[in-house]
C-alpha positions as CSV (number, residue, x, y, z in Angstrom):
1,M,-12.2,7.4,-18.6
2,S,-14.6,10.4,-19.1
3,H,-13.7,13.7,-17.4
4,P,-16.6,15.4,-15.7
5,N,-17.6,18.9,-16.6
6,R,-18.8,21.7,-14.4
7,T,-22.2,20.0,-14.0
8,S,-22.9,16.3,-13.7
9,P,-20.7,14.1,-16.0
10,L,-23.6,11.6,-16.2
11,P,-26.7,11.6,-18.4
12,A,-30.1,12.0,-16.7
13,D,-31.7,8.8,-15.5
14,A,-34.8,8.2,-13.5
15,R,-33.5,5.1,-11.7
16,P,-32.3,5.5,-8.1
17,H,-28.6,6.6,-8.1
18,V,-26.0,5.0,-5.8
19,V,-22.6,6.8,-5.9
20,I,-19.5,5.1,-4.5
21,V,-16.4,7.1,-3.7
22,G,-13.3,4.9,-4.0
23,A,-12.4,1.8,-6.1
24,G,-10.5,-0.1,-3.5
25,F,-11.5,-3.6,-2.3
26,G,-14.7,-2.3,-0.5
27,G,-15.8,0.1,-3.3
28,L,-15.3,-2.4,-6.0
29,A,-17.1,-5.2,-4.1
30,C,-20.1,-2.9,-3.4
31,A,-20.3,-1.9,-7.1
32,A,-20.1,-5.5,-8.2
33,A,-22.9,-6.5,-5.8
34,L,-25.0,-3.7,-7.2
35,G,-24.2,-4.7,-10.8
36,G,-27.0,-6.1,-12.8
37,T,-29.7,-4.5,-10.7
38,D,-32.3,-1.9,-11.7
39,L,-30.2,0.8,-10.1
40,R,-27.9,3.4,-11.5
41,V,-24.4,3.1,-10.0
42,T,-21.5,5.4,-10.3
43,I,-18.0,4.7,-8.9
44,I,-15.6,7.6,-8.6
45,D,-11.8,7.3,-8.1
46,R,-8.9,9.6,-8.7
47,R,-7.1,6.8,-10.6
48,N,-8.3,4.7,-13.5
49,Y,-7.1,1.5,-11.9
50,H,-7.7,-0.7,-8.9
51,L,-4.5,-1.5,-7.0
52,F,-3.8,-4.6,-5.0
53,V,-2.1,-2.8,-2.1
54,P,-1.0,-5.9,-0.1
55,L,1.5,-6.7,-2.9
56,L,2.9,-3.2,-3.3
57,Y,6.0,-4.1,-1.3
58,Q,6.9,-6.6,-4.0
59,V,6.9,-3.8,-6.6
60,A,9.1,-1.8,-4.2
61,T,11.6,-4.7,-4.0
62,A,11.6,-5.5,-7.7
63,A,9.7,-8.8,-7.5
64,L,6.7,-7.6,-9.5
65,S,5.9,-4.8,-11.9
66,P,3.0,-2.4,-11.3
67,A,1.0,-3.8,-14.1
68,D,1.0,-7.2,-12.3
69,I,-1.1,-5.9,-9.4
70,A,-3.2,-3.2,-11.1
71,Q,-6.3,-3.5,-13.3
72,P,-8.3,-0.8,-15.0
73,I,-11.6,-0.1,-13.1
74,R,-13.6,0.0,-16.3
75,R,-12.4,-3.4,-17.3
76,I,-13.2,-4.9,-13.9
77,L,-16.8,-3.6,-14.0
78,S,-17.4,-3.8,-17.8
79,R,-19.8,-6.7,-17.4
80,H,-22.2,-4.5,-15.4
81,P,-23.9,-2.1,-17.8
82,N,-25.6,-0.2,-15.0
83,V,-22.3,0.8,-13.4
84,A,-20.6,4.0,-14.7
85,V,-17.0,5.0,-13.8
86,V,-15.9,8.6,-13.3
87,L,-12.3,9.6,-13.1
88,G,-11.9,12.5,-10.6
89,A,-10.9,13.5,-7.1
90,V,-13.6,14.2,-4.6
91,V,-13.0,17.5,-2.6
92,G,-16.4,17.9,-0.9
93,I,-19.8,16.4,-0.2
94,D,-23.0,18.4,0.2
95,T,-25.3,16.2,2.2
96,A,-28.2,18.7,2.1
97,Q,-28.2,18.8,-1.7
98,R,-27.1,15.2,-2.0
99,R,-24.2,15.8,-4.4
100,V,-20.5,15.1,-4.5
101,T,-18.1,17.8,-5.7
102,L,-15.0,17.0,-7.8
103,D,-11.7,18.8,-8.0
104,D,-12.5,20.3,-11.4
105,G,-15.8,21.8,-10.2
106,G,-18.0,19.0,-11.5
107,V,-20.8,17.6,-9.3
108,V,-22.3,14.1,-9.1
109,P,-25.8,13.9,-7.5
110,Y,-26.7,10.9,-5.5
111,D,-29.7,9.2,-3.8
112,R,-27.4,6.9,-1.7
113,L,-23.7,7.6,-1.1
114,V,-21.0,5.0,-0.1
115,I,-17.7,6.3,1.2
116,A,-14.9,3.8,0.6
117,C,-11.8,6.0,-0.1
118,G,-9.3,4.2,2.1
119,S,-6.5,5.6,4.1
120,S,-3.0,7.0,4.0
121,Y,0.0,6.9,6.3
122,S,0.2,9.0,9.5
123,Y,3.5,10.5,10.6
124,F,2.1,11.4,14.0
125,G,2.6,15.1,13.6
126,H,5.9,14.9,11.6
127,D,4.6,15.2,8.0
128,E,7.9,16.5,6.9
129,W,9.4,13.1,7.3
130,A,7.3,11.9,4.3
131,E,9.8,13.5,1.9
132,V,12.6,11.2,3.0
133,A,10.7,8.2,4.4
134,P,7.8,7.6,2.1
135,G,5.0,5.2,2.9
136,L,3.7,2.4,0.7
137,K,0.2,3.1,-0.5
138,T,0.5,3.9,-4.2
139,V,2.3,2.7,-7.3
140,E,4.3,5.9,-7.2
141,D,5.4,5.2,-3.7
142,A,6.5,1.7,-4.7
143,Q,8.4,2.9,-7.7
144,Y,10.1,5.7,-5.7
145,I,11.2,3.3,-3.0
146,R,12.5,0.8,-5.6
147,A,14.4,3.6,-7.4
148,R,15.8,4.8,-4.1
149,L,16.9,1.4,-2.9
150,L,18.5,0.3,-6.2
151,G,19.9,3.8,-6.8
152,C,21.7,3.7,-3.4
153,F,23.5,0.5,-4.4
154,E,24.5,2.1,-7.7
155,R,25.9,5.0,-5.8
156,A,27.7,2.7,-3.3
157,E,29.3,1.0,-6.3
158,L,30.8,4.4,-7.4
159,T,32.3,5.6,-4.1
160,T,35.4,4.3,-2.3
161,D,34.4,5.9,1.0
162,L,33.7,2.9,3.1
163,Q,31.5,4.8,5.5
164,E,29.4,6.2,2.7
165,Q,29.1,2.8,1.2
166,Q,27.8,1.5,4.4
167,R,25.3,4.3,4.7
168,L,24.0,3.8,1.2
169,M,23.6,0.1,1.8
170,T,21.7,0.6,5.0
171,S,17.9,0.5,4.9
172,V,15.6,1.5,7.8
173,I,12.0,0.4,7.8
174,V,9.8,2.1,10.5
175,G,6.9,0.0,11.7
176,G,6.7,-3.6,12.7
177,G,3.3,-4.4,11.3
178,P,2.6,-6.7,8.3
179,T,3.8,-4.1,5.8
180,G,7.1,-3.5,7.7
181,V,7.8,-7.2,8.3
182,E,7.0,-8.1,4.7
183,L,9.1,-5.3,3.3
184,A,12.1,-6.0,5.5
185,G,12.1,-9.6,4.6
186,A,11.8,-8.8,0.9
187,V,14.6,-6.2,1.0
188,A,16.9,-8.7,2.8
189,E,16.2,-11.4,0.1
190,L,16.8,-8.8,-2.7
191,T,20.2,-7.8,-1.3
192,R,21.4,-11.3,-0.3
193,F,20.3,-13.2,-3.4
194,A,19.2,-11.2,-6.4
195,L,21.8,-8.4,-6.2
196,A,24.6,-10.5,-4.9
197,R,26.1,-11.2,-8.3
198,D,25.3,-7.9,-9.9
199,F,28.1,-5.6,-8.5
200,R,31.9,-5.8,-8.7
201,R,33.1,-3.3,-6.0
202,I,30.5,-3.8,-3.3
203,D,29.0,-6.9,-1.7
204,P,25.2,-6.4,-1.4
205,R,25.1,-9.2,1.1
206,S,26.7,-6.9,3.6
207,A,23.8,-4.5,3.5
208,R,22.1,-3.6,6.7
209,I,18.3,-3.8,7.1
210,L,16.9,-2.4,10.2
211,L,13.2,-2.9,11.2
212,V,12.2,-0.4,14.0
213,E,9.1,-0.9,16.1
214,A,8.1,1.3,19.0
215,G,6.0,-1.5,20.6
216,P,7.4,-4.5,22.4
217,R,7.2,-6.9,19.4
218,V,6.7,-7.1,15.7
219,L,3.3,-8.1,14.3
220,G,1.7,-6.9,17.5
221,T,-1.9,-7.9,16.4
222,F,-0.8,-11.5,16.0
223,P,-0.5,-14.0,18.8
224,E,2.9,-13.9,20.5
225,P,4.2,-17.2,19.3
226,L,3.7,-16.1,15.7
227,S,5.2,-12.8,16.4
228,D,8.3,-14.5,17.9
229,Y,8.5,-16.8,14.9
230,A,8.4,-13.8,12.5
231,R,11.2,-12.0,14.5
232,H,13.5,-15.1,14.4
233,A,12.8,-15.6,10.7
234,L,13.7,-12.0,9.9
235,E,16.9,-12.3,12.0
236,D,17.8,-15.4,10.1
237,L,17.6,-13.3,6.9
238,G,20.0,-10.8,8.4
239,V,17.5,-8.2,9.5
240,T,18.2,-6.3,12.7
241,V,14.9,-6.0,14.6
242,M,14.7,-3.1,17.0
243,T,11.6,-3.3,19.3
244,G,10.7,-0.9,22.1
245,Q,12.5,2.0,20.4
246,A,10.8,4.9,18.8
247,V,12.1,7.0,15.9
248,E,12.8,10.5,17.1
249,R,13.9,12.2,13.9
250,I,14.2,11.4,10.2
251,E,16.4,13.4,7.8
252,P,18.0,12.9,4.4
253,G,21.1,11.2,5.8
254,G,19.5,8.8,8.3
255,V,17.3,8.4,11.4
256,T,17.7,9.1,15.1
257,I,16.5,6.3,17.3
258,A,16.6,6.4,21.1
259,G,19.1,9.3,20.9
260,R,21.4,7.6,18.5
261,F,21.8,8.7,14.9
262,I,21.9,5.9,12.3
263,P,23.2,6.8,8.8
264,A,21.0,5.3,6.1
265,G,20.4,5.6,2.4
266,T,16.9,4.2,2.2
267,M,14.1,4.9,4.7
268,V,10.5,3.7,4.5
269,W,7.6,4.5,6.8
270,G,5.0,2.0,7.7
271,A,4.2,2.8,11.3
272,G,0.6,4.1,11.3
273,V,-2.3,5.0,9.1
274,K,-5.0,7.7,9.0
275,A,-8.3,7.6,7.2
276,S,-9.2,9.8,4.2
277,P,-10.6,13.3,4.9
278,A,-14.2,12.0,4.3
279,G,-15.1,12.7,7.9
280,Q,-14.3,16.4,7.3
281,W,-16.3,16.4,4.0
282,L,-19.3,15.1,5.9
283,G,-18.7,17.1,9.1
284,V,-19.3,14.1,11.3
285,E,-17.6,12.6,14.4
286,T,-14.4,10.6,13.8
287,D,-11.9,8.7,16.0
288,R,-8.2,9.8,16.3
289,A,-7.3,8.1,13.1
290,G,-10.0,10.0,11.2
291,R,-12.4,7.0,10.8
292,I,-16.1,7.7,10.6
293,K,-18.2,6.1,13.3
294,V,-21.0,4.1,11.7
295,D,-24.0,2.1,12.8
296,A,-24.3,-1.7,12.5
297,D,-25.6,-1.4,9.0
298,L,-22.6,0.7,8.0
299,S,-24.8,3.9,7.8
300,V,-23.4,7.2,9.0
301,P,-25.5,8.4,12.0
302,D,-27.8,11.4,11.3
303,L,-27.0,11.5,7.6
304,E,-29.7,9.8,5.6
305,G,-28.6,7.7,2.7
306,V,-24.8,7.9,3.5
307,Y,-22.7,4.9,4.3
308,A,-19.0,4.2,5.0
309,L,-16.8,1.1,4.9
310,G,-13.3,-0.1,4.8
311,D,-10.4,1.9,6.2
312,T,-12.7,5.0,6.3
313,A,-15.2,3.4,8.7
314,L,-14.9,2.6,12.4
315,V,-16.8,-0.7,12.8
316,A,-16.7,-2.9,15.8
317,G,-16.3,-6.7,15.6
318,D,-18.1,-9.3,17.7
319,D,-15.5,-8.7,20.5
320,G,-16.2,-5.0,20.6
321,K,-12.8,-4.1,19.2
322,P,-12.5,-2.1,15.9
323,L,-12.1,-4.2,12.8
324,P,-8.6,-4.0,11.3
325,G,-7.9,-2.3,8.0
326,L,-7.6,-5.5,6.0
327,A,-8.7,-6.3,2.4
328,Q,-11.0,-9.1,3.6
329,V,-12.8,-6.7,5.9
330,A,-13.4,-4.1,3.2
331,K,-14.4,-6.7,0.7
332,Q,-16.9,-8.3,3.0
333,Q,-18.4,-4.9,3.9
334,G,-18.7,-3.9,0.3
335,E,-20.4,-7.2,-0.7
336,H,-22.8,-6.9,2.2
337,L,-23.6,-3.3,1.7
338,G,-24.2,-3.7,-2.0
339,R,-26.7,-6.5,-1.5
340,S,-28.4,-4.7,1.4
341,L,-28.8,-1.5,-0.5
342,A,-30.3,-3.3,-3.5
343,A,-32.8,-5.1,-1.3
344,N,-33.7,-1.9,0.6
345,I,-34.1,0.4,-2.5
346,L,-35.8,-2.1,-4.8
347,S,-38.0,-4.0,-2.4
348,G,-38.1,-2.0,0.8
349,A,-36.3,-4.5,2.9
350,A,-34.6,-3.2,6.1
351,M,-30.9,-2.5,6.0
352,A,-29.2,-5.6,7.4
353,P,-26.4,-5.3,10.1
354,F,-22.9,-6.2,9.0
355,R,-21.1,-9.1,10.6
356,F,-17.5,-9.8,9.9
357,R,-16.4,-13.4,9.2
358,N,-12.8,-13.8,10.0
359,R,-11.0,-15.9,7.4
360,G,-7.6,-15.4,9.0
361,N,-4.9,-12.9,9.2
362,T,-1.5,-13.5,7.5
363,A,1.9,-12.0,6.8
364,I,4.9,-13.3,4.9
365,V,8.3,-13.0,6.4
366,G,10.5,-14.4,3.5
367,R,11.2,-17.3,1.3
368,S,9.1,-20.3,2.6
369,A,8.3,-18.4,5.9
370,A,5.0,-16.9,6.8
371,V,2.5,-16.8,9.7
372,F,-1.3,-17.3,9.5
373,D,-3.7,-16.7,12.4
374,F,-7.2,-18.1,12.1
375,G,-8.1,-17.2,15.7
376,T,-8.6,-20.7,16.9
377,R,-5.7,-22.2,14.8
378,R,-2.3,-20.9,14.0
379,L,0.1,-21.8,11.2
380,K,3.7,-20.8,10.5
381,G,6.5,-21.8,8.2
382,W,6.3,-23.3,4.7
383,F,2.6,-24.4,4.8
384,A,1.6,-20.9,6.0
385,W,3.7,-19.4,3.1
386,I,1.8,-21.6,0.6
387,L,-1.5,-20.6,2.0
388,W,-0.5,-16.9,2.0
389,A,0.3,-17.2,-1.7
390,I,-3.0,-19.0,-2.5
391,V,-5.0,-16.3,-0.7
392,H,-3.2,-13.4,-2.4
393,V,-3.4,-14.9,-5.8
394,Y,-7.1,-15.5,-5.3
395,L,-7.7,-11.9,-4.3
396,L,-6.0,-10.6,-7.4
397,V,-8.5,-9.2,-9.9
398,G,-8.4,-11.0,-13.3
399,F,-7.5,-14.5,-14.2
400,E,-4.5,-13.4,-16.3
401,K,-3.0,-11.6,-13.3
402,R,-3.4,-14.6,-11.1
403,L,-1.7,-16.8,-13.7
404,L,1.1,-14.3,-14.3
405,V,1.9,-13.6,-10.7
406,S,1.9,-17.4,-9.9
407,L,4.4,-18.1,-12.7
408,Q,6.6,-15.2,-11.6
409,W,6.6,-16.4,-7.9
410,L,7.4,-19.9,-9.1
411,W,10.3,-18.6,-11.2
412,R,11.6,-16.5,-8.3
413,Y,11.4,-19.5,-5.9
414,L,13.4,-21.7,-8.2
415,T,16.0,-19.1,-9.3
416,Y,16.1,-16.4,-6.6
417,E,15.9,-13.9,-9.4
418,R,14.0,-10.6,-9.4
419,G,12.8,-9.6,-12.9
420,A,11.7,-5.9,-12.3
421,R,15.0,-4.3,-11.3
422,L,14.5,-1.1,-13.2
423,I,15.0,2.3,-11.7
424,I,11.8,4.0,-12.9
425,G,11.1,7.7,-12.2
426,D,13.5,10.2,-10.7
427,G,15.5,7.7,-8.7
428,P,17.0,8.6,-5.3
429,A,16.1,11.9,-3.7
430,H,19.5,13.4,-4.8
431,P,20.7,11.4,-7.8
432,P,24.5,11.6,-8.1
433,A,26.5,12.7,-11.0
434,F,29.3,10.6,-12.4
435,P,32.4,11.7,-10.5
436,E,34.6,14.2,-12.2
437,P,38.3,13.4,-12.7
438,A,40.7,15.5,-10.6
439,Q,42.5,18.5,-12.2
440,D,45.7,16.5,-12.7
441,G,44.0,13.8,-14.5
442,K,44.1,11.4,-11.6
443,P,41.1,10.4,-9.7
444,G,40.2,12.6,-6.7
445,E,39.6,11.3,-3.2
446,N,36.7,8.9,-3.0
447,R,36.1,9.1,-6.8
448,I,36.3,6.7,-9.7
449,D,38.6,7.6,-12.6
450,T,36.2,8.4,-15.4
451,R,35.7,11.2,-18.0
452,A,32.1,10.5,-18.4
453,R,29.6,13.0,-16.9
454,S,25.9,12.7,-16.4
455,E,23.2,14.2,-14.3
456,D,22.2,10.7,-13.2
457,A,24.4,7.8,-12.4
458,S,21.6,5.3,-12.5
459,L,19.4,4.0,-15.2
460,S,16.3,6.3,-15.4
461,I,13.3,5.4,-17.5
462,R,10.7,8.2,-17.5
463,H,7.1,7.9,-18.3
């Protein structure tokens, strides 16, 4: 990708210029809808790839590799010659001068601006918890969680301290929404099937997986029967579901829940999200989650030519409630806004209001177990799991990705294997050294007799 300079990174062009910030589902859909028109379109993202976030938990649990769920932005949009791609991080927006400022000082002027830069996890005022309980929004997050999870089992294999073994083989997932439920089920299947035959001194099947939800039930946005099914399916996998209990403290050695400290080796956060700082860039009103309040046509009030969609925007559905932060919502908004902008700019048509068409909400619990809510109809079990797989494969960008992921899922279903069990990156927060032998040549307490020494007991493949 080209790096912008101190001025505009783009050549001069007399055509109306639409700038899109963010290459998630909404931003890509908007760019694709504007592709092939007599408009100049620029999409800006701080990464050079589009990431299929709903399947990140499968990267974190060694089911898929990052390349299976990511695709270069330039490749996705290569068939649209009027769409340019800029690699850069947006740090500010000057609505008076109509230009976007990048982190290296470069500026990108616009005639119309679309904000689609997504969200990140909210720790509700405890941002320090992020260091020991990462969220799951990026490839780096997924790789870190996978390294931490697998690294803890490697460390448990080395120690003879039973309490430390139990701590290292305990995983706590905070948040009972779809991400938390899917991650808890995937971790349970990883430990009970894929890792069960890999170790000699520990039994991964004895690992504890705790799913903590402050609300009264998991999958709180789903109908109660589907929520109950998901809970029972998780418990059948060996997951301990703790509802109605809030996390009070998270530290490197474990978590405190309802006044009780639970030692844990792996902790993951999935309890809440906050929008990008786009509202601060624009200086406009936002809700508590940082979402920009927009009009029915997705335009930002009192800012001519500025629009917001996806997790960045607060949009009400037909029932008056805010639309959820789902891929299908962002994608529909992007497609609608792209078509509407093209018609408005090129032929003077009025900007059309957006209306969401619900195609169902789904979450997978584990092998052959999922829930699907269509509003008027509900599915659960094996058929919902098949439908979940079809929907997610369809949403993947690129035919080869769809085929590759489908084959890997089929292989996993038949063999229970996980093919991406590599510890990539720095591994656990505090990677252990190989234990040193005692001074008398005999193993010390809670140590394995070995003369080998290393700064990292786990396999570490660095980029």
